[in-house]
C-alpha positions as CSV (number, residue, x, y, z in Angstrom):
1,Q,-66.2,74.0,2.0
2,V,-62.9,75.7,2.4
3,Q,-59.3,74.9,1.3
4,L,-56.4,75.9,3.4
5,A,-52.8,76.4,2.2
6,E,-50.0,76.8,4.7
7,S,-46.6,78.4,3.8
8,G,-43.6,79.9,5.5
9,G,-42.0,76.9,7.1
10,G,-38.3,76.2,6.9
11,L,-35.1,75.6,8.8
12,V,-34.0,78.2,11.4
13,Q,-31.5,78.3,14.2
14,P,-32.5,78.3,17.8
15,G,-33.6,81.8,18.9
16,G,-34.6,82.6,15.3
17,S,-38.0,83.6,13.9
18,L,-40.4,82.4,11.3
19,R,-43.8,83.6,10.1
20,L,-46.3,81.0,8.9
21,S,-49.3,81.9,6.7
22,C,-52.5,80.1,6.1
23,A,-54.5,81.2,3.1
24,A,-58.1,80.3,3.0
25,S,-60.1,79.8,-0.2
26,R,-63.1,81.9,1.1
27,S,-63.6,84.9,3.2
28,I,-62.3,84.3,6.8
29,F,-65.2,86.4,8.0
30,S,-67.3,83.3,7.4
31,I,-65.0,81.1,9.4
32,N,-65.8,81.0,13.1
33,V,-62.5,79.7,14.5
34,M,-59.0,79.4,12.9
35,G,-56.0,77.8,14.6
36,W,-52.6,76.3,14.4
37,Y,-51.6,72.8,15.5
38,R,-48.3,71.0,15.2
39,Q,-47.1,67.4,15.1
40,A,-43.6,66.4,16.0
41,P,-42.2,63.0,14.8
42,G,-43.5,60.2,16.9
43,K,-45.9,62.5,18.8
44,E,-49.6,63.3,18.6
45,R,-50.8,66.5,17.0
46,E,-51.1,69.3,19.6
47,W,-52.9,72.6,19.6
48,V,-50.7,75.7,19.4
49,A,-52.9,78.8,19.1
50,T,-56.5,79.9,18.1
51,I,-58.0,83.1,16.8
52,V,-61.8,83.6,16.7
53,N,-64.0,85.8,14.6
54,D,-63.9,88.7,17.0
55,G,-60.1,88.7,17.1
56,G,-59.8,87.0,20.4
57,T,-56.7,84.7,20.8
58,I,-55.5,82.0,23.1
59,Y,-52.2,80.1,23.2
60,A,-50.8,76.9,24.5
61,D,-48.5,77.5,27.5
62,S,-45.5,76.1,25.6
63,V,-45.7,79.0,23.1
64,K,-47.2,81.8,25.1
65,G,-45.1,85.0,24.9
66,R,-43.2,83.7,21.9
67,F,-45.8,83.1,19.2
68,T,-48.5,85.5,17.9
69,I,-51.5,84.5,15.9
70,S,-53.2,87.2,13.7
71,R,-55.6,87.5,10.8
72,D,-55.5,89.6,7.7
73,N,-59.1,89.8,6.7
74,A,-58.4,91.5,3.4
75,K,-56.2,88.6,2.3
76,N,-58.2,85.8,3.9
77,T,-55.1,84.8,5.7
78,V,-54.1,83.9,9.2
79,H,-50.5,84.2,10.3
80,L,-48.4,82.6,13.1
81,Q,-45.4,84.7,14.0
82,M,-42.9,82.5,15.8
83,N,-40.1,84.1,17.8
84,S,-37.4,82.8,20.1
85,L,-37.7,79.4,18.4
86,K,-36.5,76.3,20.3
87,P,-35.5,72.9,19.0
88,E,-38.6,71.5,20.6
89,D,-40.7,73.6,18.3
90,T,-39.7,71.4,15.4
91,A,-42.8,69.9,13.9
92,V,-45.2,70.0,10.9
93,Y,-47.5,72.9,11.5
94,Y,-51.1,72.6,10.4
95,C,-53.8,75.3,9.9
96,K,-57.4,74.4,11.0
97,A,-60.7,76.1,10.2
98,E,-64.0,75.5,12.0
99,I,-67.3,76.7,10.7
100,F,-70.4,76.5,13.0
101,G,-73.7,76.0,11.2
102,I,-76.3,73.4,11.4
103,A,-73.3,71.1,11.8
104,R,-69.8,71.9,12.8
105,S,-67.4,71.6,9.9
106,V,-63.7,71.2,10.3
107,Y,-61.0,71.7,7.6
108,W,-57.2,71.1,7.7
109,G,-54.4,72.3,5.5
110,Q,-51.6,70.0,4.3
111,G,-49.0,71.3,6.7
112,T,-45.7,73.1,6.6
113,Q,-42.4,71.8,8.1
114,V,-40.6,73.9,10.7
115,S,-37.2,72.7,11.8
116,V,-35.2,74.4,14.5
117,S,-31.6,73.3,14.6
118,S,-28.1,74.7,14.8
């Protein structure tokens, strides 16, 4: 079992930056995959970025080159640095954790709102 708590959302102007954080209730060494997803009003939740246990990362094309996912193992936290924000990045951002064992377990945070507007 793991609880996830996102923070760092807010209102920012186009071209600005925000840094989201996802704090896990247990060591992230024990979590195989962590990722960020987002859901804009009236749209389905979409994948944004993933980081795996060995530090490997992958990004959705829509954020590649602007967003960076990273992990702070000492603080059991995963970050999403978002630069050059656009109005279309406006959404609720969710953190996801996957643990592979006998069964695959998936956990979600409550989400944090990111609004990009002038």
